[in-house]
C-alpha positions in Angstrom: -27.0 24.8 -6.4 -26.7 23.0 -9.7 -22.9 22.6 -9.3 -23.4 21.0 -5.9 -25.7 18.4 -7.5 -23.1 17.6 -10.1 -20.4 17.2 -7.4 -22.7 14.9 -5.4 -23.6 12.8 -8.4 -19.9 12.6 -9.6 -18.9 11.6 -6.0 -21.5 8.8 -5.8 -20.5 7.7 -9.3 -16.8 7.4 -8.4 -17.7 5.5 -5.2 -19.9 3.1 -7.2 -17.3 2.6 -9.9 -14.6 1.9 -7.3 -17.0 -0.5 -5.4 -17.9 -2.4 -8.5 -14.2 -2.8 -9.5 -13.4 -4.2 -6.1 -16.4 -6.5 -6.3 -15.2 -7.9 -9.6 -11.8 -8.8 -8.2 -13.4 -10.1 -5.1 -15.7 -12.4 -7.0 -12.8 -13.7 -9.1 -10.8 -14.4 -6.0 -13.6 -16.4 -4.4 -14.2 -18.4 -7.5 -10.7 -18.9 -8.7 -7.8 -17.4 -6.7 -5.3 -18.6 -9.3 -7.0 -16.3 -11.9 -6.2 -13.3 -9.8 -2.6 -14.3 -9.4 -2.3 -15.1 -13.2 -2.6 -11.3 -13.7 0.9 -11.0 -12.2 2.3 -14.3 -13.4 2.4 -15.9 -9.9 1.6 -19.6 -9.4 -0.2 -20.6 -6.2 1.3 -23.8 -5.0 -0.6 -24.8 -1.9 -3.9 -24.5 -0.1 -2.7 -21.8 2.2 -1.8 -19.7 -0.8 -5.3 -20.2 -2.2 -6.8 -19.4 1.1 -4.8 -16.2 1.5 -5.8 -14.9 -1.9 -9.5 -15.7 -1.2 -9.2 -13.9 2.2 -7.3 -10.8 1.0 -8.7 -10.2 -2.4 -12.1 -12.0 -1.9 -13.0 -11.3 1.8 -11.4 -7.9 2.2 -12.5 -6.8 -1.3 -16.1 -7.8 -0.4 -15.8 -5.9 2.9 -14.6 -2.8 1.0 -17.4 -3.2 -1.5 -20.1 -3.3 1.2 -18.5 -0.4 3.1 -18.3 1.8 0.0 -22.0 1.1 -0.9 -23.0 2.0 2.7 -21.0 5.2 2.7 -22.2 6.1 -0.8 -25.8 6.0 0.5 -25.2 7.3 4.1 -22.2 9.6 4.1 -20.7 10.3 0.7 -18.1 12.6 2.1 -16.6 9.8 4.2 -16.9 7.5 1.2 -14.6 9.9 -0.7 -12.2 10.0 2.2 -12.0 6.2 2.2 -11.3 6.2 -1.5 -8.5 8.7 -1.0 -7.0 6.3 1.5 -7.6 3.2 -0.6 -6.3 4.5 -4.0 -3.6 6.6 -2.4 -2.1 3.7 -0.5 -2.4 1.4 -3.5 -0.4 3.9 -5.5 2.1 4.5 -2.7 2.7 0.7 -2.5 3.6 0.6 -6.1 5.9 3.6 -5.8 7.6 2.0 -2.9 8.1 -1.1 -5.0 9.8 1.0 -7.7 12.3 2.3 -5.1 12.8 -1.0 -3.3 12.7 -3.7 -6.0 12.9 -1.8 -9.3 10.7 -0.8 -12.2 7.2 -2.1 -12.5 6.0 -4.2 -15.4 3.2 -3.3 -17.7 0.5 -4.4 -15.2 1.9 -2.5 -12.3 2.6 0.6 -14.4 -1.0 0.6 -15.7 -2.4 0.2 -12.2 -0.1 2.9 -10.7 -1.6 5.3 -13.3 -5.1 4.1 -12.7 -4.8 4.3 -8.9 -3.2 7.7 -9.0 -6.0 9.1 -11.2 -8.6 7.6 -8.9 -6.9 9.1 -5.9 -6.7 12.6 -7.5 -10.4 12.4 -8.5 -11.4 11.3 -5.0 -9.3 14.0 -3.3 -10.6 16.7 -5.7 -14.2 15.7 -5.1 -13.6 15.5 -1.3 -12.1 19.1 -1.4 -15.2 20.6 -3.1 -17.9 18.3 -1.6 -20.3 20.3 0.5 -19.4 20.1 4.2 -22.3 19.1 6.6 -23.7 21.8 8.9 -21.9 21.9 12.2 -23.9 20.1 15.0 -24.1 23.2 17.1 -25.8 25.1 14.3 -28.2 22.3 13.7 -29.1 22.3 17.4 -29.5 26.1 17.4 -31.7 25.9 14.2 -33.9 23.3 15.9 -34.2 25.5 19.0 -35.1 28.5 16.9 -37.7 26.5 15.0 -39.2 25.2 18.3 -39.4 28.8 19.6 -41.1 29.9 16.4 -43.6 27.0 16.4 -44.4 27.6 20.1 -44.9 31.3 19.4 -47.3 30.5 16.6 -49.3 27.9 18.6 -49.8 30.3 21.6 -51.4 33.0 19.4 
């Protein structure tokens, strides 16, 4: 029972860490889109470019932050599944870049490592996270409980 508690806490911790990291980039993108692009030495040159960075890194990042918090509180297992997709596809995108455009710089290499580790952590936790009881079993358990309660009240 104790190991399950550790798994649950570690899972919620990973989801929260991921959510907060996305929130920090989102806040930066809303406040100063150029600051986000400075991380990869790209100059934004028009209002459409600023708007796009605000939308993708700001708006989508905030949506992911809210979704991850919701899942952390309501369905941690699905939150881990979302992290597998998020970090896995981020890493895959960087790997595709290596094959299609060439070697990554220091920034991309560091993030490929980070995203890969986060993917492996999320996938590992998802693998060992306790599965919810099957709906049929829950219904049968409720029916049995009702029968037992009815039997007690008729005595």
